[in-house]
DRENDREN-712143 format. One record per residue (C-alpha): x, y, z; residue number from 1. Coordinates in Angstrom, 3 decimals. Example, Ala and Ser with C-alpha at 12.3 -4.5 7.8 and 13.67 -1.06 7.14 Angstrom:
+----------+----------+----------+-----+
:        x :        y :        z : num :
+----------+----------+----------+-----+
:   12.300 :   -4.500 :    7.800 :   1 :
:   13.670 :   -1.060 :    7.140 :   2 :
+----------+----------+----------+-----+
This chain:
+----------+----------+----------+-----+
:        x :        y :        z : num :
+----------+----------+----------+-----+
:    0.030 :   -0.228 :    0.227 :   1 :
:    3.069 :    2.069 :    0.964 :   2 :
:    3.586 :    2.559 :   -2.974 :   3 :
:    0.202 :    3.538 :   -3.848 :   4 :
:    0.367 :    6.435 :   -1.094 :   5 :
:    4.132 :    7.374 :   -2.199 :   6 :
:    2.577 :    7.314 :   -6.252 :   7 :
:   -0.387 :    9.751 :   -4.841 :   8 :
:    1.812 :   12.210 :   -3.223 :   9 :
:    3.950 :   12.584 :   -6.232 :  10 :
:    1.704 :   13.257 :   -8.405 :  11 :
:    0.919 :   16.948 :   -7.730 :  12 :
:   -2.009 :   17.446 :  -10.280 :  13 :
:   -3.672 :   13.904 :   -8.913 :  14 :
:   -3.609 :   15.832 :   -5.037 :  15 :
:   -5.558 :   18.678 :   -7.056 :  16 :
:   -8.092 :   16.617 :   -8.438 :  17 :
:   -8.648 :   14.618 :   -5.296 :  18 :
:   -8.735 :   17.105 :   -2.771 :  19 :
:   -7.339 :   20.898 :   -4.097 :  20 :
:   -9.917 :   21.538 :   -6.707 :  21 :
:  -12.854 :   20.347 :   -5.104 :  22 :
:  -12.296 :   22.225 :   -1.820 :  23 :
:  -11.575 :   25.415 :   -3.871 :  24 :
:  -14.469 :   25.076 :   -5.719 :  25 :
:  -16.916 :   24.293 :   -2.660 :  26 :
:  -15.234 :   27.630 :   -1.448 :  27 :
:  -16.747 :   29.783 :   -4.301 :  28 :
:  -19.957 :   27.442 :   -4.097 :  29 :
:  -20.609 :   28.641 :   -0.318 :  30 :
:  -19.128 :   32.419 :   -1.098 :  31 :
:  -21.505 :   32.893 :   -4.061 :  32 :
:  -24.746 :   31.943 :   -1.668 :  33 :
:  -23.547 :   33.169 :    1.342 :  34 :
:  -25.564 :   36.324 :    1.437 :  35 :
:  -28.141 :   33.376 :    2.805 :  36 :
:  -31.197 :   35.223 :    1.983 :  37 :
:  -32.203 :   37.139 :   -1.099 :  38 :
:  -32.656 :   40.904 :   -0.694 :  39 :
:  -32.988 :   44.248 :   -2.255 :  40 :
:  -33.744 :   42.741 :   -5.806 :  41 :
:  -34.174 :   45.385 :   -8.077 :  42 :
:  -37.617 :   45.904 :   -9.214 :  43 :
:  -38.804 :   49.113 :  -11.626 :  44 :
:  -42.792 :   50.815 :  -10.929 :  45 :
:  -44.574 :   52.884 :  -13.419 :  46 :
:  -46.673 :   54.997 :  -11.800 :  47 :
:  -49.179 :   56.110 :  -14.204 :  48 :
:  -51.677 :   57.660 :  -11.636 :  49 :
:  -48.960 :   60.113 :   -9.533 :  50 :
:  -51.116 :   59.827 :   -6.764 :  51 :
:  -50.682 :   59.930 :   -3.174 :  52 :
:  -51.764 :   56.693 :   -2.678 :  53 :
:  -49.613 :   55.464 :   -5.655 :  54 :
:  -46.704 :   56.611 :   -3.525 :  55 :
:  -47.627 :   55.330 :   -0.458 :  56 :
:  -47.835 :   51.913 :   -2.924 :  57 :
:  -44.311 :   52.408 :   -4.121 :  58 :
:  -42.798 :   53.190 :   -0.046 :  59 :
:  -44.323 :   49.807 :    0.969 :  60 :
:  -42.768 :   48.223 :   -1.975 :  61 :
:  -39.410 :   49.459 :   -1.206 :  62 :
:  -39.949 :   49.026 :    2.409 :  63 :
:  -39.706 :   45.020 :    1.847 :  64 :
:  -36.341 :   43.677 :    2.687 :  65 :
:  -37.247 :   41.564 :   -0.701 :  66 :
:  -37.343 :   44.377 :   -3.223 :  67 :
:  -35.751 :   47.696 :   -3.952 :  68 :
:  -37.432 :   50.400 :   -6.040 :  69 :
:  -34.758 :   50.917 :   -8.569 :  70 :
:  -36.479 :   53.478 :  -10.262 :  71 :
:  -39.735 :   55.210 :  -11.708 :  72 :
:  -40.574 :   54.375 :  -15.183 :  73 :
:  -42.812 :   57.352 :  -17.380 :  74 :
:  -44.084 :   54.127 :  -19.824 :  75 :
:  -44.235 :   49.965 :  -19.820 :  76 :
:  -41.799 :   50.141 :  -22.805 :  77 :
:  -38.818 :   51.815 :  -20.602 :  78 :
:  -39.272 :   48.892 :  -17.708 :  79 :
:  -39.859 :   46.080 :  -19.851 :  80 :
:  -36.591 :   47.175 :  -22.028 :  81 :
:  -34.496 :   47.346 :  -18.605 :  82 :
:  -35.991 :   44.037 :  -18.129 :  83 :
:  -34.918 :   42.509 :  -20.989 :  84 :
:  -31.090 :   44.316 :  -20.396 :  85 :
:  -31.187 :   42.585 :  -16.755 :  86 :
:  -31.171 :   46.059 :  -15.218 :  87 :
:  -34.054 :   45.090 :  -12.986 :  88 :
:  -35.513 :   41.664 :  -12.161 :  89 :
:  -39.168 :   43.145 :  -12.641 :  90 :
:  -41.728 :   45.953 :  -12.447 :  91 :
:  -45.173 :   46.911 :  -11.590 :  92 :
:  -47.713 :   48.732 :  -13.253 :  93 :
:  -49.778 :   51.704 :  -11.607 :  94 :
:  -52.643 :   52.227 :  -13.708 :  95 :
:  -54.081 :   55.992 :  -14.372 :  96 :
:  -56.876 :   57.318 :  -12.243 :  97 :
:  -56.095 :   54.615 :   -9.177 :  98 :
:  -56.778 :   56.498 :   -6.292 :  99 :
:  -60.205 :   57.569 :   -7.912 : 100 :
:  -60.784 :   54.482 :   -8.574 : 101 :
:  -60.126 :   52.714 :   -4.817 : 102 :
:  -62.283 :   55.690 :   -3.627 : 103 :
:  -65.166 :   54.684 :   -6.163 : 104 :
:  -64.915 :   50.946 :   -4.850 : 105 :
:  -64.125 :   49.646 :   -8.794 : 106 :
:  -61.002 :   47.561 :   -7.502 : 107 :
:  -58.358 :   48.496 :  -10.231 : 108 :
:  -55.280 :   46.282 :  -10.698 : 109 :
:  -52.144 :   46.658 :  -10.288 : 110 :
:  -50.153 :   44.988 :  -12.325 : 111 :
:  -46.834 :   42.836 :  -11.864 : 112 :
:  -44.265 :   41.707 :  -14.383 : 113 :
:  -41.020 :   39.715 :  -13.070 : 114 :
:  -38.270 :   37.490 :  -15.201 : 115 :
:  -39.180 :   33.705 :  -14.622 : 116 :
:  -35.818 :   32.385 :  -15.618 : 117 :
:  -34.146 :   32.903 :  -12.763 : 118 :
:  -36.663 :   31.049 :  -10.340 : 119 :
:  -35.032 :   31.688 :   -6.737 : 120 :
:  -35.696 :   35.306 :   -7.900 : 121 :
:  -38.657 :   35.103 :   -9.319 : 122 :
:  -40.601 :   33.154 :   -6.306 : 123 :
:  -38.963 :   35.593 :   -3.684 : 124 :
:  -40.777 :   38.747 :   -6.196 : 125 :
:  -43.863 :   37.031 :   -6.383 : 126 :
:  -44.120 :   35.978 :   -2.549 : 127 :
:  -42.903 :   39.671 :   -2.025 : 128 :
:  -45.635 :   41.644 :   -4.451 : 129 :
:  -48.201 :   39.381 :   -2.801 : 130 :
:  -47.643 :   39.983 :    0.934 : 131 :
:  -47.199 :   43.821 :    0.077 : 132 :
:  -50.775 :   43.885 :   -1.623 : 133 :
:  -52.383 :   42.431 :    0.872 : 134 :
:  -51.295 :   44.596 :    3.233 : 135 :
:  -52.270 :   47.300 :    1.051 : 136 :
:  -55.616 :   45.958 :    0.774 : 137 :
:  -55.690 :   45.506 :    4.430 : 138 :
:  -54.513 :   49.106 :    5.003 : 139 :
:  -57.268 :   50.392 :    2.737 : 140 :
:  -60.141 :   48.371 :    4.069 : 141 :
:  -58.936 :   49.294 :    8.067 : 142 :
:  -59.071 :   52.951 :    6.525 : 143 :
:  -62.360 :   52.733 :    4.908 : 144 :
:  -64.211 :   51.262 :    7.742 : 145 :
:  -62.815 :   53.839 :    9.952 : 146 :
:  -64.251 :   56.824 :    8.077 : 147 :
:  -67.378 :   55.075 :    6.914 : 148 :
:  -68.397 :   53.592 :   10.442 : 149 :
:  -68.659 :   54.009 :   14.171 : 150 :
:  -65.953 :   51.907 :   15.349 : 151 :
:  -62.746 :   51.312 :   17.502 : 152 :
:  -59.291 :   51.002 :   15.432 : 153 :
:  -58.748 :   47.435 :   16.366 : 154 :
:  -62.662 :   46.481 :   15.295 : 155 :
:  -61.810 :   47.761 :   12.051 : 156 :
:  -58.503 :   46.195 :   11.761 : 157 :
:  -60.133 :   43.211 :   12.833 : 158 :
:  -62.676 :   44.142 :    9.926 : 159 :
:  -59.918 :   44.508 :    7.103 : 160 :
:  -58.403 :   41.228 :    8.341 : 161 :
:  -61.299 :   38.767 :   10.038 : 162 :
:  -58.957 :   35.375 :    8.987 : 163 :
:  -55.561 :   35.724 :   10.863 : 164 :
:  -52.819 :   33.124 :    9.760 : 165 :
:  -50.197 :   31.906 :   11.070 : 166 :
:  -47.604 :   29.999 :    8.852 : 167 :
:  -44.426 :   28.174 :   10.611 : 168 :
:  -41.565 :   26.416 :    8.675 : 169 :
:  -40.255 :   23.057 :   10.563 : 170 :
:  -36.718 :   23.031 :    8.678 : 171 :
:  -35.040 :   26.022 :    7.614 : 172 :
:  -36.511 :   28.471 :    9.821 : 173 :
:  -34.855 :   31.146 :    8.350 : 174 :
:  -35.508 :   30.070 :    4.442 : 175 :
:  -31.741 :   30.150 :    4.520 : 176 :
:  -30.773 :   29.597 :    0.849 : 177 :
:  -27.721 :   28.267 :    1.345 : 178 :
:  -28.183 :   25.676 :    3.668 : 179 :
:  -30.681 :   24.671 :    0.860 : 180 :
:  -28.049 :   24.550 :   -1.933 : 181 :
:  -25.086 :   23.866 :   -0.542 : 182 :
:  -25.267 :   21.155 :    1.438 : 183 :
:  -26.555 :   19.447 :   -1.780 : 184 :
:  -24.071 :   21.066 :   -4.537 : 185 :
:  -21.089 :   19.898 :   -2.259 : 186 :
:  -21.601 :   16.150 :   -2.620 : 187 :
:  -22.216 :   17.005 :   -6.110 : 188 :
:  -19.201 :   18.317 :   -5.939 : 189 :
:  -17.990 :   15.335 :   -4.145 : 190 :
:  -19.035 :   12.380 :   -6.461 : 191 :
:  -17.275 :   14.374 :   -8.868 : 192 :
:  -13.732 :   14.458 :   -7.184 : 193 :
:  -14.033 :   10.868 :   -6.460 : 194 :
:  -14.713 :    9.549 :   -9.909 : 195 :
:  -12.870 :   11.497 :  -11.905 : 196 :
:   -9.954 :   11.297 :   -9.337 : 197 :
:   -9.891 :    7.374 :   -9.834 : 198 :
:   -9.759 :    7.751 :  -13.497 : 199 :
:   -6.297 :    9.915 :  -13.005 : 200 :
:   -5.189 :    7.835 :  -10.384 : 201 :
:   -5.504 :    4.484 :  -12.720 : 202 :
:   -3.672 :    6.755 :  -15.776 : 203 :
:   -1.005 :    7.305 :  -12.981 : 204 :
:   -0.589 :    3.704 :  -12.070 : 205 :
:   -0.745 :    2.790 :  -16.066 : 206 :
:    2.017 :    5.348 :  -16.677 : 207 :
:    4.142 :    3.971 :  -13.572 : 208 :
:    4.159 :    1.147 :  -14.500 : 209 :
:    4.879 :    0.669 :  -17.902 : 210 :
:    1.467 :   -0.773 :  -19.215 : 211 :
:    0.442 :    0.147 :  -23.016 : 212 :
:   -3.163 :    0.301 :  -21.288 : 213 :
:   -6.227 :    0.905 :  -18.470 : 214 :
:   -6.794 :   -2.671 :  -19.092 : 215 :
:   -3.624 :   -4.212 :  -19.467 : 216 :
:   -2.950 :   -2.077 :  -15.686 : 217 :
:   -5.773 :   -3.484 :  -14.266 : 218 :
:   -5.468 :   -7.284 :  -15.270 : 219 :
:   -1.878 :   -7.132 :  -14.215 : 220 :
:   -2.911 :   -6.709 :  -10.659 : 221 :
:   -3.846 :   -9.174 :   -8.131 : 222 :
:   -6.612 :   -9.351 :   -5.839 : 223 :
:   -4.722 :   -7.455 :   -2.936 : 224 :
:   -2.917 :   -4.825 :   -4.949 : 225 :
:   -6.089 :   -4.011 :   -6.297 : 226 :
:   -7.457 :   -3.291 :   -3.050 : 227 :
:   -4.747 :   -1.709 :   -1.501 : 228 :
:   -4.579 :    0.430 :   -4.099 : 229 :
:   -8.547 :    1.107 :   -3.933 : 230 :
:   -7.973 :    1.503 :   -0.250 : 231 :
:   -5.576 :    4.327 :   -0.781 : 232 :
:   -8.326 :    6.226 :   -2.684 : 233 :
:  -11.351 :    5.237 :   -0.568 : 234 :
:   -9.446 :    7.062 :    2.434 : 235 :
:   -8.552 :   10.100 :    0.036 : 236 :
:  -12.296 :   10.252 :   -0.897 : 237 :
:  -13.155 :    9.961 :    2.501 : 238 :
:  -10.982 :   12.596 :    3.715 : 239 :
:  -12.706 :   15.088 :    1.677 : 240 :
:  -15.781 :   14.467 :    2.294 : 241 :
:  -14.826 :   14.782 :    5.680 : 242 :
:  -13.462 :   18.328 :    5.351 : 243 :
:  -16.622 :   18.998 :    3.300 : 244 :
:  -19.060 :   18.001 :    5.746 : 245 :
:  -17.195 :   19.411 :    8.354 : 246 :
:  -17.248 :   22.860 :    6.760 : 247 :
:  -20.923 :   22.328 :    6.853 : 248 :
:  -22.143 :   21.195 :    9.989 : 249 :
:  -19.322 :   22.273 :   12.414 : 250 :
:  -18.165 :   25.468 :   10.811 : 251 :
:  -21.611 :   26.823 :    9.400 : 252 :
:  -23.727 :   24.676 :   12.043 : 253 :
:  -26.165 :   23.610 :    9.335 : 254 :
:  -28.755 :   21.575 :   11.428 : 255 :
:  -26.930 :   18.034 :   12.239 : 256 :
:  -29.207 :   15.542 :   14.018 : 257 :
:  -28.045 :   12.676 :   12.867 : 258 :
:  -25.705 :    9.865 :   14.348 : 259 :
:  -22.019 :   10.477 :   13.653 : 260 :
:  -21.898 :    6.873 :   12.926 : 261 :
:  -24.324 :    6.453 :   10.839 : 262 :
:  -23.680 :    9.089 :    8.708 : 263 :
:  -19.972 :    8.583 :    8.466 : 264 :
:  -21.212 :    4.728 :    6.866 : 265 :
:  -23.186 :    6.744 :    4.641 : 266 :
:  -20.247 :    8.562 :    3.590 : 267 :
:  -18.111 :    5.373 :    3.371 : 268 :
:  -20.807 :    3.640 :    0.803 : 269 :
:  -20.971 :    6.896 :   -1.142 : 270 :
:  -17.201 :    6.788 :   -1.450 : 271 :
:  -17.149 :    3.110 :   -2.238 : 272 :
:  -19.480 :    3.701 :   -5.028 : 273 :
:  -18.007 :    6.595 :   -6.881 : 274 :
:  -14.702 :    4.419 :   -6.434 : 275 :
:  -16.320 :    1.714 :   -8.145 : 276 :
:  -17.611 :    4.211 :  -11.274 : 277 :
:  -14.497 :    5.530 :  -11.770 : 278 :
:  -12.574 :    2.347 :  -12.238 : 279 :
:  -15.265 :    0.634 :  -13.867 : 280 :
:  -15.486 :    3.870 :  -16.776 : 281 :
:  -11.601 :    3.967 :  -17.061 : 282 :
:  -11.679 :   -0.182 :  -17.742 : 283 :
:  -14.764 :   -0.040 :  -20.117 : 284 :
:  -13.324 :    2.700 :  -22.159 : 285 :
:   -9.717 :    1.963 :  -22.037 : 286 :
:   -9.116 :    5.532 :  -22.393 : 287 :
:   -8.802 :    8.227 :  -20.498 : 288 :
:   -9.992 :   10.887 :  -22.743 : 289 :
:  -12.982 :    8.734 :  -23.436 : 290 :
:  -13.215 :    8.152 :  -19.712 : 291 :
:  -12.935 :   12.073 :  -18.707 : 292 :
:  -15.582 :   12.674 :  -21.455 : 293 :
:  -18.092 :   10.207 :  -20.105 : 294 :
:  -17.590 :   10.954 :  -16.663 : 295 :
:  -17.816 :   14.729 :  -17.100 : 296 :
:  -21.066 :   14.299 :  -19.194 : 297 :
:  -22.175 :   11.951 :  -16.431 : 298 :
:  -21.672 :   13.617 :  -13.142 : 299 :
:  -21.565 :   17.863 :  -14.454 : 300 :
:  -25.413 :   17.849 :  -14.628 : 301 :
:  -26.241 :   16.197 :  -11.348 : 302 :
:  -27.411 :   18.979 :   -9.045 : 303 :
:  -30.446 :   19.570 :  -11.268 : 304 :
:  -31.264 :   15.571 :  -11.406 : 305 :
:  -30.365 :   15.106 :   -6.880 : 306 :
:  -34.400 :   15.862 :   -6.663 : 307 :
:  -33.347 :   19.005 :   -4.283 : 308 :
:  -34.489 :   21.965 :   -6.534 : 309 :
:  -37.015 :   20.056 :   -8.475 : 310 :
:  -39.044 :   16.798 :   -7.226 : 311 :
:  -38.670 :   13.653 :   -8.669 : 312 :
:  -41.984 :   12.353 :   -8.935 : 313 :
:  -42.536 :   15.764 :  -11.641 : 314 :
:  -39.544 :   14.590 :  -13.330 : 315 :
:  -40.232 :   13.113 :  -16.830 : 316 :
:  -38.868 :    9.473 :  -17.147 : 317 :
:  -35.544 :   10.375 :  -18.755 : 318 :
:  -34.670 :   12.617 :  -15.961 : 319 :
:  -35.848 :    9.799 :  -13.588 : 320 :
:  -33.647 :    7.368 :  -14.776 : 321 :
:  -30.627 :   10.059 :  -14.632 : 322 :
:  -31.564 :   10.341 :  -11.062 : 323 :
:  -31.287 :    6.857 :  -10.103 : 324 :
:  -28.159 :    6.133 :  -11.619 : 325 :
:  -26.405 :    8.704 :   -9.803 : 326 :
:  -25.017 :    7.658 :   -6.327 : 327 :
:  -24.769 :   11.905 :   -5.269 : 328 :
:  -28.759 :   11.112 :   -5.519 : 329 :
:  -29.008 :    8.505 :   -3.082 : 330 :
:  -26.389 :    9.876 :   -0.701 : 331 :
:  -28.111 :   13.648 :   -0.475 : 332 :
:  -31.524 :   11.703 :    0.211 : 333 :
:  -29.854 :    9.921 :    2.960 : 334 :
:  -28.013 :   13.047 :    4.106 : 335 :
:  -31.199 :   15.190 :    4.313 : 336 :
:  -33.556 :   12.394 :    6.158 : 337 :
:  -30.394 :   11.779 :    8.831 : 338 :
:  -29.429 :   15.942 :    9.037 : 339 :
:  -32.611 :   17.266 :    9.498 : 340 :
:  -34.929 :   14.692 :   10.320 : 341 :
:  -32.611 :   12.606 :   12.383 : 342 :
:  -33.767 :    9.042 :   10.625 : 343 :
:  -31.637 :    6.142 :   12.433 : 344 :
:  -29.559 :    3.507 :   10.540 : 345 :
:  -32.520 :    0.839 :    9.981 : 346 :
:  -34.452 :    3.939 :    8.290 : 347 :
:  -32.469 :    5.280 :    6.071 : 348 :
:  -30.963 :    1.359 :    4.629 : 349 :
:  -32.708 :    1.624 :    1.880 : 350 :
:  -30.550 :    4.544 :    0.589 : 351 :
:  -27.537 :    2.614 :    1.422 : 352 :
:  -28.426 :   -0.425 :   -0.174 : 353 :
:  -28.842 :    1.217 :   -3.179 : 354 :
:  -25.427 :    2.749 :   -3.157 : 355 :
:  -23.659 :   -0.351 :   -2.746 : 356 :
:  -25.346 :   -1.775 :   -5.836 : 357 :
:  -23.344 :    0.958 :   -7.504 : 358 :
:  -19.938 :   -1.487 :   -6.645 : 359 :
:  -21.532 :   -4.618 :   -7.859 : 360 :
:  -19.783 :   -4.107 :  -11.822 : 361 :
:  -16.435 :   -3.535 :  -10.213 : 362 :
:  -16.586 :   -6.913 :   -7.537 : 363 :
:  -17.256 :   -8.957 :  -11.176 : 364 :
:  -14.068 :   -7.016 :  -12.296 : 365 :
:  -12.120 :   -7.936 :   -9.222 : 366 :
:  -13.131 :  -11.624 :   -9.369 : 367 :
:  -11.398 :  -12.032 :  -12.702 : 368 :
:   -7.713 :  -10.603 :  -11.106 : 369 :
:   -5.422 :  -13.432 :   -9.847 : 370 :
:   -5.689 :  -14.261 :   -6.341 : 371 :
+----------+----------+----------+-----+
């Protein structure tokens, strides 16, 4: 085993692929989402009424933490052009005679438009606009009640908002998308690092031994030698995983309700599954360029198919199939079950069993080696 460790340490590029670059990429991803919540998204307002009521509405929009009024545009065309250029994420149109129609009880329509290509931003803008509109309507109804009826302030508010709704999130209390996204992106990076790292490791050993291709190097190994080789990169992969998840749960203090031993067992199954895929892809292609191309195409879009940002139940057949053949999909499901819901080993066992199925092709290859 010492010769494989020496071979690993003597190859700076291999160390970078399996450890250095994934760490840098993970830190970059965390930095991108470090704001944790969406704030002050720029929107424009087209005020066609220019009344005291329309100005009050504009102030209410600007007072929300999610929105920031970038400018008040004179017409729809300029606001729409700014949206297409990316100067704003949306705009609101206050129609002419808005204040007059409100006072006459005609229910004028305030229209909001936003760029739905940015899913997270679009949801935040939609939610902020809806909440602000409900607040404005409650204000107007309260004032109307006070001016038309002999009532107290509290009675006017209760009349304007007869039903009070309290919605309490049970997980991710602060709506922290950093926790939501980063805890899923990092396992996808970890998966890619192990699979790609194994391909480079096999190439490194092929060159070091003087073999003419990967299959020739693999078949020349004994079972013991191959187990030693895999053990080295198992600990490298586990080491990377420990650093990544300690960063998530130890430094960033994301919720961790799992038993440490159960979580480490899940990490071990994930590492073994990715090592198996890296070796099998290398052996099957027998070409480093093809192996890297296949592994890149296989792992690069992993995050989209994990079932975190989009439910698996709503995916089409191809997406569901891709989800099922990614080790990270089963690991992330187990990770969420354990860290958020406190699942035990028995409860998360189906995901661990799915991860171990990925090792079957490797076991078949090893069975063909000399003892």
